[in-house]
Wavefront OBJ file of the C-alpha trace (Angstrom):
o trace
v -14.364 41.705 -31.888
v -10.707 40.969 -31.258
v -9.279 38.063 -33.182
v -8.170 34.899 -31.377
v -4.533 35.207 -32.342
v -3.358 32.177 -30.398
v -5.854 29.951 -32.181
v -4.877 31.291 -35.619
v -1.176 30.720 -34.977
v -1.451 27.407 -33.120
v -3.469 25.714 -35.837
v -0.366 25.949 -38.008
v 2.126 24.492 -35.534
v 4.354 22.105 -37.481
v 3.996 18.454 -36.468
v 6.178 15.515 -37.480
v 5.883 11.749 -36.985
v 8.816 10.830 -39.216
v 12.032 12.313 -40.492
v 12.129 14.199 -43.789
v 15.465 15.371 -45.268
v 13.831 18.567 -46.570
v 11.956 19.530 -43.420
v 14.117 20.221 -40.371
v 12.879 22.843 -37.906
v 14.605 26.020 -36.731
v 14.608 28.119 -33.583
v 16.231 31.536 -33.584
v 15.965 35.263 -32.952
v 17.051 37.020 -36.163
v 20.699 37.154 -35.076
v 21.247 33.470 -34.310
v 19.514 30.249 -35.335
v 19.766 26.520 -34.753
v 18.241 24.034 -37.205
v 17.357 20.610 -35.807
v 16.285 17.190 -37.032
v 13.555 15.001 -35.507
v 15.571 14.536 -32.302
v 15.414 18.276 -31.569
v 19.179 18.412 -32.071
v 21.531 17.823 -34.999
v 21.947 14.080 -34.584
v 21.659 13.070 -38.261
v 23.393 15.721 -40.418
v 24.211 13.214 -43.174
v 20.491 12.435 -43.576
v 19.889 16.110 -44.363
v 23.024 16.641 -46.463
v 21.186 16.293 -49.784
v 18.001 17.897 -48.488
v 17.966 20.920 -46.181
v 21.228 20.987 -44.242
v 21.362 21.376 -40.483
v 23.185 24.488 -39.314
v 24.125 26.712 -36.389
v 24.665 30.241 -37.640
v 24.911 33.829 -36.428
v 24.959 37.138 -38.280
v 28.457 37.958 -36.972
v 29.997 34.545 -37.691
v 32.249 34.860 -40.760
v 35.660 33.580 -41.790
v 38.235 34.884 -44.241
v 40.814 32.488 -45.623
v 44.435 33.656 -45.765
v 45.309 35.839 -48.753
v 49.082 35.450 -49.100
v 48.949 36.525 -52.758
v 47.342 39.831 -51.811
v 44.420 39.587 -54.213
v 42.536 42.872 -54.529
v 39.167 43.821 -56.025
v 40.844 45.973 -58.675
v 42.227 42.797 -60.278
v 38.691 41.810 -61.270
v 37.892 45.133 -62.944
v 36.820 45.221 -66.558
v 36.113 48.448 -68.457
v 32.669 49.111 -69.940
v 31.681 51.975 -72.213
v 28.690 54.020 -71.081
v 26.124 55.646 -73.350
v 27.922 58.925 -72.680
v 31.173 57.492 -74.007
v 32.937 57.210 -70.660
v 34.849 54.103 -69.633
v 33.668 52.689 -66.290
v 35.301 49.818 -64.354
v 33.104 46.970 -63.128
v 34.089 43.957 -61.045
v 33.137 41.250 -63.520
v 35.521 38.779 -65.136
v 38.782 40.680 -64.845
v 40.982 41.604 -67.800
v 40.726 39.494 -70.936
v 43.892 40.957 -72.418
v 47.609 40.905 -71.630
v 49.887 37.943 -71.073
v 48.473 34.575 -69.927
v 49.959 34.873 -66.446
v 48.075 38.134 -65.836
v 44.821 36.568 -66.983
v 45.451 33.557 -64.772
v 46.084 35.744 -61.745
v 42.898 37.697 -62.456
v 40.895 34.444 -62.441
v 42.462 33.379 -59.143
v 41.799 36.801 -57.632
v 38.188 36.674 -58.733
v 37.768 33.225 -57.180
v 39.281 34.290 -53.835
v 37.216 37.483 -53.764
v 34.010 35.561 -54.395
v 34.796 32.970 -51.718
v 35.797 35.427 -48.988
v 34.573 36.222 -46.508
v 32.216 33.273 -46.055
v 29.665 32.578 -43.380
v 30.590 29.776 -40.974
v 28.693 26.990 -39.277
v 29.363 27.366 -35.560
v 29.098 23.683 -34.694
v 27.074 20.472 -34.498
v 25.121 19.615 -31.362
v 23.498 16.178 -31.403
v 22.882 12.960 -29.537
v 25.648 10.357 -29.415
v 26.522 7.275 -27.391
v 28.714 8.041 -24.363
v 31.813 6.940 -26.276
v 31.009 9.329 -29.085
v 29.504 6.698 -31.406
v 26.920 8.123 -33.783
v 23.286 7.089 -33.673
v 21.488 5.685 -36.695
v 18.133 7.071 -37.782
v 16.830 3.511 -38.082
v 17.300 3.107 -34.320
v 14.565 5.650 -33.568
v 10.935 4.784 -33.032
v 7.670 6.483 -32.048
v 8.811 9.863 -33.417
v 6.626 12.832 -32.493
v 7.766 16.430 -32.948
v 6.060 19.812 -32.746
v 7.200 23.334 -33.520
v 5.271 25.477 -31.041
v 5.085 28.752 -32.954
v 3.483 30.767 -30.158
v 6.322 29.942 -27.740
v 9.159 29.586 -30.258
v 10.274 26.126 -29.167
v 10.647 22.631 -30.602
v 9.248 19.719 -28.590
v 10.557 16.319 -29.697
v 9.759 12.811 -28.507
v 11.124 9.506 -29.737
v 12.178 6.095 -28.529
v 15.744 4.792 -28.605
v 16.433 1.201 -27.588
v 12.762 1.082 -26.611
v 13.206 3.902 -24.068
v 11.425 7.270 -24.427
v 13.443 10.459 -24.915
v 11.851 13.903 -24.529
v 13.645 17.017 -25.791
v 12.794 20.705 -25.642
v 14.853 23.045 -27.844
v 14.727 26.833 -27.682
v 16.812 29.894 -28.533
v 17.270 32.876 -26.251
v 15.476 35.951 -27.658
v 18.450 38.269 -27.042
v 21.580 36.110 -26.825
v 23.184 33.839 -29.409
v 22.430 30.922 -27.147
v 20.730 27.554 -27.479
v 18.995 25.930 -24.512
v 18.093 22.232 -24.431
v 16.275 20.070 -21.896
v 16.505 16.263 -22.264
v 14.633 13.744 -20.133
v 15.237 9.995 -20.465
v 16.291 6.996 -18.432
v 18.948 6.460 -21.094
v 20.771 9.399 -19.519
v 20.533 7.889 -16.060
v 21.841 4.541 -17.334
v 24.778 6.213 -19.079
v 23.603 5.141 -22.528
v 23.012 8.558 -24.126
v 24.962 11.812 -24.264
v 24.941 15.133 -26.113
v 27.919 15.729 -28.371
v 29.299 19.035 -29.635
v 31.882 19.258 -32.424
v 33.340 22.130 -34.391
v 34.418 22.314 -38.069
v 36.885 24.403 -39.998
v 35.257 26.911 -42.366
v 35.480 26.893 -46.158
v 34.169 29.070 -48.957
v 32.128 26.397 -50.702
v 28.959 27.679 -52.419
v 26.610 25.989 -49.945
v 28.604 23.769 -47.571
v 30.497 25.855 -44.976
v 32.003 22.942 -43.019
v 35.342 21.147 -43.382
v 35.469 18.235 -40.944
v 38.726 16.792 -42.318
v 41.221 19.521 -41.392
v 41.608 19.323 -37.596
v 45.012 21.020 -37.619
v 43.718 24.084 -39.484
v 41.839 25.457 -36.458
v 41.943 25.442 -32.675
v 39.459 24.737 -29.877
v 41.089 25.923 -26.655
v 38.989 24.748 -23.692
v 38.871 25.851 -20.053
v 36.566 23.919 -17.697
v 35.290 25.143 -14.341
v 32.438 23.667 -12.331
v 29.514 23.006 -14.699
v 30.843 25.152 -17.525
v 33.349 24.964 -20.360
v 34.649 28.038 -22.196
v 36.035 27.243 -25.623
v 38.061 29.720 -27.641
v 37.684 28.948 -31.334
v 40.498 30.103 -33.654
v 40.084 29.907 -37.439
v 43.101 31.636 -38.971
v 42.691 35.330 -38.053
v 39.074 34.906 -36.926
v 38.297 34.169 -33.275
v 35.041 33.528 -31.454
v 33.947 31.979 -28.178
v 31.633 29.168 -27.101
v 30.324 28.557 -23.595
v 28.773 25.218 -22.611
v 26.892 24.907 -19.335
v 25.207 21.801 -17.956
v 22.998 20.862 -15.035
v 24.054 19.148 -11.831
v 24.949 15.495 -12.152
v 26.427 15.850 -15.631
v 30.032 16.135 -16.781
v 32.071 17.097 -19.837
v 34.450 14.779 -21.665
v 36.750 15.779 -24.527
v 36.979 13.122 -27.239
v 39.151 14.934 -29.774
v 40.688 18.316 -30.567
v 37.270 19.699 -31.565
v 34.806 17.187 -30.113
v 33.170 17.121 -26.676
v 30.308 15.262 -25.008
v 28.155 16.039 -22.001
v 26.908 12.923 -20.195
v 24.703 12.553 -17.133
v 25.239 9.150 -15.505
v 22.688 8.470 -12.777
v 20.527 11.503 -13.626
v 17.491 11.266 -15.885
v 17.335 14.954 -16.805
v 20.016 16.986 -18.577
v 19.791 20.719 -19.124
v 22.349 22.253 -21.444
v 23.045 25.710 -22.860
v 25.468 26.536 -25.657
v 26.259 30.214 -26.145
v 28.245 31.735 -29.001
v 29.822 35.165 -29.215
v 32.664 37.074 -30.914
v 33.752 38.011 -27.367
v 34.054 35.841 -24.254
v 30.576 34.720 -23.175
v 29.213 36.169 -19.959
v 27.261 34.147 -17.433
v 24.639 32.073 -19.218
v 20.963 32.015 -18.187
v 19.370 28.777 -17.058
v 17.326 26.655 -19.437
v 14.186 27.577 -17.504
v 14.985 31.282 -17.890
v 15.522 30.913 -21.639
v 12.234 29.025 -22.061
v 10.391 31.740 -20.175
v 12.077 34.607 -22.040
v 11.411 33.015 -25.430
v 7.753 32.524 -24.593
v 7.397 36.169 -23.569
v 9.196 37.372 -26.703
v 7.262 35.224 -29.161
v 3.933 35.930 -27.461
v 4.622 39.630 -27.891
v 5.570 39.090 -31.534
v 2.317 37.319 -32.320
v 0.177 39.601 -30.134
v 1.362 42.965 -31.486
v 2.121 42.266 -35.133
v -0.233 41.968 -38.059
v -2.502 38.939 -38.275
v -4.790 37.525 -40.959
v -7.633 35.046 -40.449
v -8.949 33.297 -43.551
v -10.887 30.541 -41.763
v -14.284 31.932 -42.795
v -13.489 31.606 -46.505
v -15.172 29.036 -48.712
v -12.383 28.975 -51.296
v -10.606 25.628 -50.708
v -7.201 27.299 -51.046
v -7.706 29.604 -48.071
v -6.311 27.208 -45.468
v -3.106 26.705 -47.402
v -2.618 30.436 -47.938
v -3.134 31.108 -44.227
v -0.631 28.349 -43.375
v 1.964 29.942 -45.638
v 1.328 33.347 -44.089
v 1.721 32.195 -40.473
v 4.806 30.063 -41.101
v 6.382 32.803 -43.220
v 5.946 35.240 -40.334
v 7.839 32.865 -38.057
v 10.577 32.019 -40.561
v 11.323 35.616 -41.549
v 11.446 36.697 -37.895
v 13.972 33.920 -37.209
v 16.081 34.375 -40.342
v 15.583 37.860 -41.787
v 15.409 40.232 -38.814
v 19.054 40.592 -37.844
v 21.633 43.366 -37.808
v 22.752 42.688 -41.378
v 20.774 41.927 -44.522
v 20.161 38.149 -44.618
v 21.462 35.636 -47.077
v 18.793 34.107 -49.294
v 18.759 30.958 -47.145
v 18.822 32.940 -43.910
v 20.514 31.338 -40.923
v 19.516 27.801 -41.890
v 22.277 26.912 -44.329
v 24.626 28.624 -46.752
v 23.996 29.745 -50.303
v 26.352 31.898 -52.341
v 28.876 31.241 -49.502
v 26.634 33.011 -47.024
v 26.808 36.381 -48.789
v 23.752 38.597 -48.725
v 22.238 40.024 -51.865
v 21.074 43.599 -51.517
v 18.501 43.398 -54.307
v 16.868 40.605 -52.273
v 16.888 42.560 -49.016
v 13.540 44.139 -49.931
v 11.977 40.711 -50.395
v 13.283 39.472 -47.060
v 12.397 42.411 -44.854
v 10.110 45.077 -46.366
v 7.025 43.235 -45.141
v 7.972 43.800 -41.481
v 6.774 47.390 -41.723
v 3.374 46.399 -43.118
v 2.930 43.710 -40.435
v 3.545 46.174 -37.573
v 7.123 45.091 -36.887
v 9.074 48.121 -38.181
v 11.795 47.543 -35.587
v 12.620 44.209 -37.227
v 13.202 46.035 -40.520
v 15.239 48.766 -38.841
v 17.654 46.269 -37.292
v 19.338 45.655 -40.637
v 19.204 49.228 -41.917
v 22.107 50.244 -39.695
v 24.343 48.110 -41.933
v 23.814 50.637 -44.765
v 25.265 53.358 -42.559
v 28.359 51.226 -42.014
v 28.604 50.389 -45.711
v 28.001 53.932 -46.932
v 31.656 54.897 -47.348
v 32.336 51.768 -49.454
v 29.294 52.511 -51.625
v 30.423 56.109 -52.051
v 33.887 54.938 -53.080
v 32.389 52.646 -55.733
v 30.388 55.537 -57.151
v 33.445 57.825 -57.100
v 35.624 55.209 -58.810
v 33.051 54.891 -61.583
v 32.660 58.654 -61.963
v 29.237 58.986 -60.356
v 27.874 60.982 -57.436
v 26.403 59.618 -54.224
v 26.581 55.989 -53.161
v 26.299 52.931 -55.395
v 25.066 49.910 -53.468
v 26.536 46.552 -54.516
v 24.656 43.333 -55.135
v 26.533 40.473 -53.452
v 28.455 41.329 -50.287
v 29.477 40.244 -46.819
v 29.465 42.306 -43.648
v 32.525 44.313 -44.717
v 30.578 45.662 -47.750
v 33.223 44.729 -50.326
v 31.563 43.770 -53.606
v 31.928 40.221 -54.954
v 32.967 39.928 -58.613
v 30.084 38.837 -60.831
v 29.229 39.102 -64.507
v 25.619 39.853 -63.560
v 25.703 41.274 -60.059
v 28.191 44.061 -60.683
v 25.875 45.611 -63.281
v 22.562 45.226 -61.477
v 21.001 48.495 -60.319
v 17.551 47.654 -58.985
v 18.861 47.465 -55.414
v 19.762 51.169 -55.609
v 16.363 52.647 -54.591
v 15.838 50.069 -51.812
v 17.203 52.242 -48.966
v 14.760 54.969 -50.042
v 11.890 52.461 -49.979
v 12.940 51.109 -46.557
v 13.118 54.629 -45.163
v 9.663 55.415 -46.524
v 8.199 52.265 -44.959
v 9.596 53.236 -41.566
v 8.375 56.821 -42.006
v 4.837 55.643 -42.679
v 4.870 53.803 -39.362
v 6.782 56.527 -37.470
v 6.348 59.902 -39.190
v 8.592 62.265 -37.239
v 11.536 64.578 -37.750
v 13.663 62.051 -35.919
v 12.825 59.410 -38.542
v 13.471 61.893 -41.357
v 16.875 62.809 -39.951
v 17.751 59.186 -39.212
v 17.512 58.129 -42.862
v 18.162 61.396 -44.721
v 21.766 60.662 -45.626
v 21.010 57.184 -46.995
v 18.088 58.551 -49.002
v 20.027 61.489 -50.426
v 23.194 59.557 -51.266
v 21.154 56.814 -52.965
v 19.264 59.389 -55.023
v 22.417 61.295 -55.940
v 23.850 58.202 -57.579
v 20.580 57.450 -59.343
v 20.457 60.901 -60.919
v 24.095 60.822 -62.020
v 23.804 57.271 -63.401
v 21.100 58.254 -65.890
v 22.442 59.392 -69.275
v 20.890 62.154 -71.362
v 20.068 61.212 -74.957
v 19.892 64.541 -76.842
v 18.450 62.905 -79.942
v 15.397 61.523 -78.113
v 15.436 64.174 -75.400
v 15.241 61.689 -72.570
v 17.311 60.079 -69.843
v 18.305 56.438 -70.276
v 19.419 53.775 -67.816
v 22.412 52.011 -69.328
v 24.277 50.793 -71.127
v 25.882 49.036 -69.447
v 23.211 47.487 -67.260
v 21.966 44.063 -66.203
v 18.207 44.102 -65.703
v 16.442 42.484 -62.768
v 15.307 39.663 -65.049
v 19.014 38.712 -65.373
v 18.458 36.723 -68.565
v 19.812 39.465 -70.841
v 23.135 39.852 -69.065
v 25.165 38.746 -72.148
v 23.863 41.992 -73.699
v 24.914 44.078 -70.713
v 27.249 46.206 -72.849
v 24.330 47.268 -75.071
v 21.245 46.888 -72.846
v 19.255 49.942 -71.864
v 16.035 50.999 -70.147
v 14.711 47.937 -68.293
v 11.038 48.544 -67.567
v 11.040 47.806 -63.847
v 14.125 49.915 -63.178
v 12.733 52.905 -65.099
v 9.636 53.005 -62.907
v 11.574 52.338 -59.716
v 14.056 55.113 -60.609
v 11.264 57.635 -61.017
v 9.619 56.585 -57.747
v 12.922 56.695 -55.863
v 13.873 60.165 -57.094
v 10.395 61.544 -56.455
v 10.370 60.112 -52.953
v 13.859 61.450 -52.206
v 12.546 64.944 -53.048
v 9.645 64.386 -50.680
v 12.184 63.432 -48.021
v 13.983 66.754 -48.568
v 10.734 68.656 -48.168
v 10.065 66.876 -44.863
v 13.317 68.343 -43.603
v 12.636 71.803 -44.999
v 15.281 71.450 -47.713
v 15.068 72.650 -51.300
v 14.386 70.171 -54.067
v 17.359 69.113 -56.195
v 16.652 70.241 -59.792
v 18.725 67.449 -61.324
v 16.646 64.817 -59.542
v 13.428 66.323 -60.872
v 14.864 66.518 -64.377
v 15.832 62.855 -64.468
v 12.557 61.662 -62.926
v 10.494 63.732 -65.363
v 12.401 62.853 -68.518
v 13.131 59.151 -68.124
v 12.433 57.122 -71.236
v 9.085 55.305 -71.626
v 8.591 51.710 -70.536
v 9.636 49.434 -73.429
v 6.808 47.564 -75.116
v 6.348 45.213 -78.067
v 3.343 43.481 -79.550
v 0.923 45.186 -77.191
v 2.614 44.344 -73.902
v 5.442 45.596 -71.747
v 8.790 43.846 -72.096
v 11.951 43.695 -70.064
v 14.280 45.837 -72.194
v 14.370 47.891 -75.340
v 16.440 45.080 -76.888
v 14.664 41.996 -78.236
v 15.567 39.313 -75.681
v 14.104 36.117 -74.301
v 10.813 37.145 -72.741
v 9.404 33.898 -71.316
v 12.083 32.925 -68.801
v 13.526 34.209 -65.552
v 11.908 36.894 -63.459
v 8.893 38.554 -65.154
v 9.992 41.866 -63.692
v 8.399 44.080 -66.320
v 5.161 43.664 -64.348
v 6.884 45.181 -61.307
v 6.767 48.605 -62.985
v 3.187 48.810 -61.679
v 2.887 46.516 -58.691
v 6.084 46.445 -56.710
v 6.460 50.085 -57.761
v 3.484 52.366 -57.028
v 1.882 54.230 -59.905
v 4.384 56.892 -61.002
v 2.737 57.743 -64.312
v 4.939 55.598 -66.537
v 2.756 52.485 -66.862
v -0.613 52.268 -68.602
v -2.991 50.219 -66.438
v -4.698 48.450 -69.347
v -1.409 47.587 -71.014
v -0.013 46.294 -67.728
v -3.128 44.172 -67.194
v -2.602 42.647 -70.639
v 1.059 42.036 -69.805
v 0.165 40.334 -66.531
v -2.350 38.025 -68.200
v 0.162 37.185 -70.897
v 2.772 36.243 -68.284
v 0.313 34.062 -66.376
v -0.718 32.320 -69.594
v 2.635 31.774 -71.273
v 5.585 32.012 -68.878
v 8.150 29.237 -68.403
v 7.552 28.581 -64.691
v 10.434 26.159 -64.277
v 12.833 29.078 -64.714
v 11.240 31.360 -62.117
v 12.065 32.063 -58.464
v 9.917 32.205 -55.340
v 9.505 35.985 -55.238
v 8.131 36.092 -58.779
v 4.712 34.918 -57.593
v 4.103 37.693 -55.037
v 5.513 40.100 -57.641
v 2.698 39.051 -59.975
v 0.144 39.258 -57.154
v 1.120 42.847 -56.344
v 0.633 43.839 -59.970
v -2.721 42.072 -60.048
v -3.772 44.214 -57.077
v -2.866 47.505 -58.730
v -4.524 46.652 -62.048
v -7.774 45.585 -60.358
v -7.518 41.815 -60.751
v -7.881 40.308 -57.256
v -8.727 36.893 -58.677
v -5.389 36.848 -60.471
v -3.630 37.974 -57.284
v -4.794 34.833 -55.484
v -4.008 32.649 -58.488
v -0.479 34.055 -58.704
v 0.232 33.443 -55.016
v -1.009 29.850 -55.222
v 0.163 28.774 -58.671
v 1.023 25.088 -58.562
v 4.627 25.160 -59.750
v 7.826 23.661 -58.258
v 9.287 27.101 -57.464
v 6.092 28.127 -55.644
v 5.959 25.046 -53.409
v 5.919 25.589 -49.640
v 7.195 22.671 -47.572
v 5.583 21.407 -44.395
v 8.052 23.488 -42.339
v 6.933 26.601 -44.239
v 9.994 27.088 -46.419
v 9.650 28.069 -50.066
v 11.425 25.234 -51.879
v 13.525 26.094 -54.948
v 15.733 23.208 -56.001
v 17.261 20.115 -54.393
v 20.750 20.179 -52.954
v 22.038 23.715 -53.358
v 18.900 25.790 -52.713
v 16.232 23.843 -50.805
v 14.810 26.977 -49.190
v 14.329 30.507 -50.435
v 13.268 33.158 -47.950
v 12.616 35.956 -50.498
v 9.556 33.911 -51.437
v 8.310 33.932 -47.841
v 8.902 37.657 -47.375
v 7.352 38.513 -50.723
v 4.281 36.453 -49.896
v 3.797 38.458 -46.686
v 4.140 41.793 -48.483
v 1.637 40.766 -51.161
v -0.906 39.433 -48.644
v -0.630 42.657 -46.614
v -1.442 44.620 -49.772
v -4.358 42.354 -50.566
v -5.780 42.593 -47.033
v -4.973 46.192 -46.047
v -4.710 47.903 -49.424
v -2.227 50.316 -50.954
v -2.107 53.977 -51.876
v -4.971 54.518 -54.295
v -6.622 51.156 -53.592
v -10.407 50.798 -53.955
v -12.454 51.589 -50.865
v -13.574 48.693 -48.688
v -12.021 45.797 -46.819
v -9.439 43.454 -48.365
v -9.349 45.163 -51.793
v -6.830 42.658 -53.161
v -8.989 39.579 -52.485
v -11.934 38.466 -54.630
v -15.425 39.279 -53.365
v -16.533 35.679 -53.780
v -15.141 32.807 -51.723
v -12.954 34.872 -49.421
v -13.673 36.192 -45.951
v -10.636 38.116 -44.729
v -10.237 39.383 -41.185
v -7.067 41.228 -40.244
v -5.522 43.389 -37.542
v -2.506 45.709 -37.366
v -1.712 45.654 -41.075
v -0.624 48.843 -42.834
v -1.385 49.726 -46.473
v 1.525 49.567 -48.889
v 2.817 52.715 -50.606
l 1 2 3 4 5 6 7 8 9 10 11 12 13 14 15 16 17 18 19 20 21 22 23 24 25 26 27 28 29 30 31 32 33 34 35 36 37 38 39 40 41 42 43 44 45 46 47 48 49 50 51 52 53 54 55 56 57 58 59 60 61 62 63 64 65 66 67 68 69 70 71 72 73 74 75 76 77 78 79 80 81 82 83 84 85 86 87 88 89 90 91 92 93 94 95 96 97 98 99 100 101 102 103 104 105 106 107 108 109 110 111 112 113 114 115 116 117 118 119 120 121 122 123 124 125 126 127 128 129 130 131 132 133 134 135 136 137 138 139 140 141 142 143 144 145 146 147 148 149 150 151 152 153 154 155 156 157 158 159 160 161 162 163 164 165 166 167 168 169 170 171 172 173 174 175 176 177 178 179 180 181 182 183 184 185 186 187 188 189 190 191 192 193 194 195 196 197 198 199 200 201 202 203 204 205 206 207 208 209 210 211 212 213 214 215 216 217 218 219 220 221 222 223 224 225 226 227 228 229 230 231 232 233 234 235 236 237 238 239 240 241 242 243 244 245 246 247 248 249 250 251 252 253 254 255 256 257 258 259 260 261 262 263 264 265 266 267 268 269 270 271 272 273 274 275 276 277 278 279 280 281 282 283 284 285 286 287 288 289 290 291 292 293 294 295 296 297 298 299 300 301 302 303 304 305 306 307 308 309 310 311 312 313 314 315 316 317 318 319 320 321 322 323 324 325 326 327 328 329 330 331 332 333 334 335 336 337 338 339 340 341 342 343 344 345 346 347 348 349 350 351 352 353 354 355 356 357 358 359 360 361 362 363 364 365 366 367 368 369 370 371 372 373 374 375 376 377 378 379 380 381 382 383 384 385 386 387 388 389 390 391 392 393 394 395 396 397 398 399 400 401 402 403 404 405 406 407 408 409 410 411 412 413 414 415 416 417 418 419 420 421 422 423 424 425 426 427 428 429 430 431 432 433 434 435 436 437 438 439 440 441 442 443 444 445 446 447 448 449 450 451 452 453 454 455 456 457 458 459 460 461 462 463 464 465 466 467 468 469 470 471 472 473 474 475 476 477 478 479 480 481 482 483 484 485 486 487 488 489 490 491 492 493 494 495 496 497 498 499 500 501 502 503 504 505 506 507 508 509 510 511 512 513 514 515 516 517 518 519 520 521 522 523 524 525 526 527 528 529 530 531 532 533 534 535 536 537 538 539 540 541 542 543 544 545 546 547 548 549 550 551 552 553 554 555 556 557 558 559 560 561 562 563 564 565 566 567 568 569 570 571 572 573 574 575 576 577 578 579 580 581 582 583 584 585 586 587 588 589 590 591 592 593 594 595 596 597 598 599 600 601 602 603 604 605 606 607 608 609 610 611 612 613 614 615 616 617 618 619 620 621 622 623 624 625 626 627 628 629 630 631 632 633 634 635 636 637 638 639 640 641 642 643 644 645 646 647 648 649 650 651 652 653 654 655 656 657 658 659 660 661 662 663 664 665 666 667 668 669 670 671 672 673 674 675 676 677 678 679 680 681 682 683 684 685 686 687 688
């Protein structure tokens, strides 16, 4: 019997009767998103400033501050000795030698390179009084708001001055365009308007807006009929905004970057705001956007994977299903664009809006398992564009192939970092992505589409490994920073992180399989490295992060990923990994974890035959594993109130638990316990 998908999704619609600084709602399409407060617009940004900030962001919207000093990446290079005795430059702290002026310039260069480019906030759109006066949250009454997941819209109702206001907010499924419908007698009486204002952009870690520098940017406006075209100029970066409004309304400019749309005598206002790097074409009507969004979201929910846990007797089932449904919506809005997403998606900035390639897997790999491979493929084209930069990094360091960076913007230039520059666990990701797409679309066309990314990634991996003639094995590092990241002060001596060893073997083996699919000969060097990698490090009867004695109870417990995230490649002993998993669950310092650590543990629990522990890991009651009412995985107040790798990881783990994995036990839902759980699912694919 077919599952009632609408009922499953609709029972998790988000409803609000009061404002919460941590729980705004977002509409978007993967390329563009708008995050709103309880009014359905961005009326109270200061209320959310210390919670989850309100934002209007697009994948293409970046700004680069002037660089009159000509800072270049090479100024941040620092030499590291490899196990083979070679000297390799890494973009870390810059030189710690030479005269003080040279060291000072290196620090300034590193700062500029980290801050630029930075993602921008395209503007604030919120309710104001007709003279531009701001509303106060205390003026609102009878608040009622719903995020309609099936239709991808926000429906908001409230009273202002005792008069009802009804607002519908939606994003076009194809365009970077917001559509809003407002109905209230306050409009007709000339007592309410919609204001739009634009900030300058700055490279702050999390706050992209500078509202106090009006002369640093331009808003050139041209008005015709019921439309205003605004050309936004931020230094050398230019983009365009188009405002359209319904009959009976008018535009008024209040300042160099501030406008209002008011509708005296008319009780309904329909408004669209479109953004684009090029002049905006004719905008669709609000009605057309509402209809298109409903069609698009209905298709998303109707064709993708779905899980129904309502028949379960375990009291945690409802909460897990809520997290699954809301995570599907949030990752489609924030993580399905043409570039890898930042860790806070299109909601608000973190790390200046840069995306982290080691996190790309956690954001997007699940799309393939949930029957949305096209949403994963959208961002894979960025690797093609970044390939030449990755090849140049490998060449500069004396390696073959392409070395993928950690923290980057759309131009693919690495950001200096003491940790990030030495991370390597992002390197096999393009191979994994390609394999996920292949499993959904096994064809020569797919093989040819991703062959170059697979082969160039593998070529670096093989050349990065160093032969140890004394132990007759290949080592990873030194230097290296492991995925746990806690041992980075030892990066000059660290070697053989457990997770990376297993992932290296899987990546090289899979790259050879990719060659065979295309009728190509295997590469002997790849086989040699995969076969002769060192063993997973262990101490005291459990696997550990590195060969070096380091802190083992903090940060990411990534040693378990060597058999969980990574399929069985013959390096990990199942019993020893089971012991390691139980030890982590019993003794880890959870306050120092991150949201993706919990699905990481659940995936390992699946592969070592512990479904009860898989559920426990996903639902551990810790601050970093908390999911807010709007579905976001909360991390910490202020700078990181949401963390989408947690949402994406949850979806990947639940797909494994419900649909299985290569080598999983026979039967339905092999990753769920037999007792207390009734799992129904459709359109899920097993994991590798």
